[in-house]
Structures are given as C-alpha cells and as structure tokens.
N, C-alpha and C positions, 0 to 999 in steps of 0.2 A: 483671388481664385479664378481660374480660367472659366470663361463661359464657353458655350458650344462653338461660337464664331472664333474665339481666341484659340480654341483647341485646333481648329482647322489651320489657322495662321501658324501655329507651332509646327505642325507637320510640314507645311509648305516652306517654312523658314529653314527647317533641318535639311530639306531637299533643295534649297536655294531656288525656290520657285515663286517667291513673293515679288510682285512688281514694286517699283519705287514708292508708290503711294501706300501700298499695304505694309511695306517694310517700315515706313515712318510711323504708321499707326501702331504696328506691333512693338516698336521700340518705346512707345509711351506706356506700355504695360508696366505696372510696378514690379512684376516678377522678371522683367527682361534681363537685368544684370545677373540674377541668380541662374537663369537658363544658360547664359553664356559661360558662367563658371562651371556649371554641371557638365555641359557638353564638352568643354575643354578638358575637364578631368576624365570624363568617360572615354575619350579618345585613346587613353593610355591603358585601358583595362579591357579584358575579355568579358564575355557575357557571364553573369553570375551563375553559379551552379545551384543556388538555392531558389526556391519558389518565392517570388517577391510578395505576392498577395498574402500568404500565411504569415510571412515575416512582418509585413506591415501591420496585420491584425494584432499580432503579439505585441509589437511595439506600442501601438495605440492603446491596447488594453492596459499596458503598464502606465501609460501617461494618464489615462482616464481613471485609474483605480483610486477611489477616495481614501483618505486616511481618517481614522476615528478622531472625532472631537474637533475637526477643523472645517472651516467653510471654504469650498473650492471656488476659485474664480475661473469660470468656464472660457473666458476670452482667450487666454493663452492656449487652452486645449484646442479650441476651434482653429486657431492660427497654426498649431502644430499639425492638425489633421490636413488643413489646406496645403501646407508646405510638403508634407509627406506624400499626399496624393499627386501633387505636381511632379515630385521626383519620380514616383512610380510611373507616371504617364510618360515622362521623358525617357526613362530607362526602357519602357516598353517600345516606344517608337524607335529609339536608337538601335535596339537589337532586333527590330522587326525584320522578317525575311520575306523575299519574293519567291514564290514557287511556281514553276511551270510543269504541266503534266500533259504528255501525249497519250491519248487513249489507245486501246487496242485497235488496230486497223488504220491508224493515222500517224502522220509525222508532223513535227512542229518546228518552224524556223524562229529563232530567237536572236535578238540583237541585245548584247549586254551594255551596261552604261558606258564602258570604255570604248565601244565600237566593235569589240570582238563579237563574232557570230557563232551560233551553235545550231546544229541540226539535230533535233531530238527524235530518236527512233521510237517505234510503237511501244506502248506500255512502259514508258520511262518517265522519271521525274527529275527535275533539277531545281536547286534553290541556291540563293545567295543573299547576303545582307543587303537591305534596301538602301541604307545611307552609308556615306564615307567609303564607297566602293573602291576608289582609287588608292586608299590606304591599305586595303586588304582584299585583293582580287582572289577570293576563295569561293569555290563551287563545291556543292555536295550533289553527287549523282547517284541515282539508283536506276540502272538500266543501261542504255547505250546512247552515245552521242558523238557527233563529229564537231571538233572545235577548230576555228580559225582565230588565233589570238593575236591581238595588236601588241606592239612593243610597249614596254613600260615596266612597272614593278613586277615582282614575282607573281606568277599566276599558278594556282594549285587547284587540282580536282581531287576530292576525297570520295572514296567509295567504301563499302563494307569490307572489301578484300584488298585494297591497295590505294596508293596515293601517287599522283602524277604532278611533277613540278616542271614548269616550262618558262621560256622567255621568247615570245614571238614565234609561233610555229603553227602547224596544222597537224592534228592527230585525232585518232579515234579511240574511244574507251568503251569497252563492253564489260559490265559487271552485273551478272545475273546469277542468283543462287550461288553455286560453287564455281561459276565460270568467270574468269577475269582475263581480258586480253587488251593489249594496247598496241596500236600501230601508228608509226610516225610517217607523215607524208611531206613534211617540210620542217626544216630546222632541227631541233634537238630537244629531247625530253628525258627526265629522270623518273624512273618508275621504282617504287618501293612497296614491299609488302607492309601490312599494318604493324607487324612486330619488328620492322626494320632489319630483319635478318637477311633479307634478299633485296639487292638494289642493282638496277641496270640502267645505263645511259644508252639510249638508242637514237639513231639519226634517220634521215630520210631513207626510206626503203627497208627499214628494220622494224621488227615488232617483238613483243614478248607475250607469253601466256603463262598462267599459273597452273602448275601440275603438282598437286599435293602442296608442299610448302616451298617449291622451287620455281623460279622464273626461268622459263626456257626461251631462248632467242629464236626468232623466226624471220623469214624473208617476206617483204611486201612487194608484190609484183605489179599491183595496180596503182593508178594515180589517185584514187579515192576509194573509200569503202564501197563494196559492191551493193550494200543495202540502199545506198543513195541512188543506185541505178536500177533499183527494183529487183535485186537478186539476193538470195541467201544461200551461202555455200558452206559445206561442212566436210571435214576430213577426219574419218574414223571417230565420229561423234556418237555417243550413245543415242539411241532412237528417242529417248525421253526428251533430250535437249532439242532435237529437231521438231518434235511434236509441240513442245512449248513455244518454239518460234513461230510455227504455223498458227497456233492459237493467238499469238500476239499480232501477227501481221493481218490476219483475217477476222479477228474477233469471233472465233468459234470455240467450241469445247469438245474435246475427245472423250469418249468412254473407252478406256484402254486397258481395263483389268484383265482381258482375255489374251493379251499379246505379251511377248517378251520385249520390254522396253530397254533392256541392257544390250541388245544386239547393236553392232556398230554400223553406222551409215556414212558412206562417202558419196557426195553428189550435191545437188542443190535444187531449189525451186524458185519460180518467179513470184513476185509479190503483187501481181496484177490480175491473176486468174486462178480462183480457188480450185476449179476442176483439174486444170493442168498441174497445179502444185500438188494436189493429192495423188494424181497418177505418177508424178515424178518421184515421190517419196515412197508411197505405199506399195505400188505394183512391184518394183524391184525387190522389196523386202518380203514379198509373199503375204501381203495383208489385204483382206477384203474390207470394204467400208460401205456404210449406209448413211446417207446425208438426210437429216430431218431438220430443216431450217438451219439454225446455228449449232445444232448438236450432231456429232458424227460418231457412229458406233464402229469400233474396229474389232476384227476377228481374224484368226489365221485362215489361210486358204485351205 
C-alpha cells in the first residue's frame, strides 16, 4: 500500500518528473508493475462517467459482507481494499485537470505543456488534463482567450456554445452567456456549434459569430484582438453585453434596473481608465451614473 512519500512519487512518475535516484526507488515498490499496467490501459479510455468513490464503496461493501455460518479471513479483504484504493488514486491522478482563472479586472498569460501560449481575458477560466497532454491537446474555456498554438496533434477548444479545432495557428475565442465569436489571425480553424448543425472553416482575417443557431462569417481587420491592446469594441450590441464587459474589465457592479438594457450600442471603451470608459459608453446612451466605490448606479437622463 502506498505511503505518503510513495504517493508523491506516483504523481511525479506520471508527470515524468522523477530524477534517476527517485525512479529506481519507485521501481522497487511491489505495486510498480501493477501501476504500469493500469496506466497503459487507461491511456485508451476516456474519464469514467460514474463517481468512483461511491462505486468503490459499493464494491468493498460486497467484498466485506460476511456470510452466515462461515469464518471470514480478513487478509484477502485488506489486500482487496489496498488494491482498490491504489486504482482509485491512479484514476484520480490520471484524469486530474489543471485550471487557470483570470479574475475580473485582470488578464492572465499561460504557457501550455506543448509550448502553446494563451492570453486569458478578464473573468475567464481555462482547464486541461494534467497528464498525457501530447496525446490529447484539449482545452475547456469559459470566457475569452487568445491562443497561439504550436504544431502537433489536433488541438481543440470546447466551450458551452461551440467547438474549435486547429492545427498550428493563432485565434481568439469569446464564449460568454449567449455570445460566441471566433477570429482567426494566423493559419486555419474549424468552428462548430455544439449540435454540429453549423460548421465553418475560417482562415487568417476571417471570423464567425453565433446568431441564434447560425454561424455568421465576419472580417477581421486587426492583427490581434483589440482587448489585448486594452480596448473593447462593439457593433450594434445590446447594452447589457457592454455593461457586462465593463464589469469584467474593471471589477465593478452596475445597478441597472432603471434603464433599458436592450438598446443597441456601437462604439467602445478603453480598459485602463474607468471614468473615461463610463463616459464613452453611458453619455452617448443618455444614461446618468453615480459611482460609489465599486458600485455604480445607472438612471435615464
């Protein structure tokens, strides 16, 4: 059975971070051959859809259940518990994920295990599998991020509203609430809605956005997303989307029940000065505002 030290060795071994001395010591464990077999087998499977812990408890309950009129030898039961616990540990480590989160008002630069880089916009999260990354370059994104992907096996980004598949490229993905946009700045990407009913292949200078259930093609005129330059731009966007982005970029909260949030806004604001940003959006829309710390009350003029 793994001791705490051996537990650490197991995690480092799965991530190929054991030095030669540690590796030799780890190979001396009686469970080493079993670990090799389990990991080899797990590489061909996806994460289980069931909850491992309750399933383990049910299995062990059946193992331990005594039968009437017989004397139970507990040694095999203890061995079974030890083996099952080791398997659960390996499964948990194998399918463990790394998650990055950019808080409101901040951005985060990430380097993935294959050398690909990601700039994560405010109030966004990104996660990927911790181990065996090269076999499955798959990202889950909630929010907005700009990717520079190295060449290699297929690279996919999955969001609540759509999926992006690439082979060595630079692209931006925005997936927030009912808003889904993809822009390609280098190479080529394939964009699909989650129901696979809509698919588009876009190249450098092209983009798509989701309107209802349709992917609409757009033209990209800039060399990189404007949010990376500290700007947020909108074209005929409902005011509620613009206010949401202001909240994310400046970590503020609007009291907006007195205004019409469905009116459309065309224009933008900078992400570096809150006062200028508020004037850029609210004054043209005929909205008064009162700032009280991080809380901002809105009312019609």
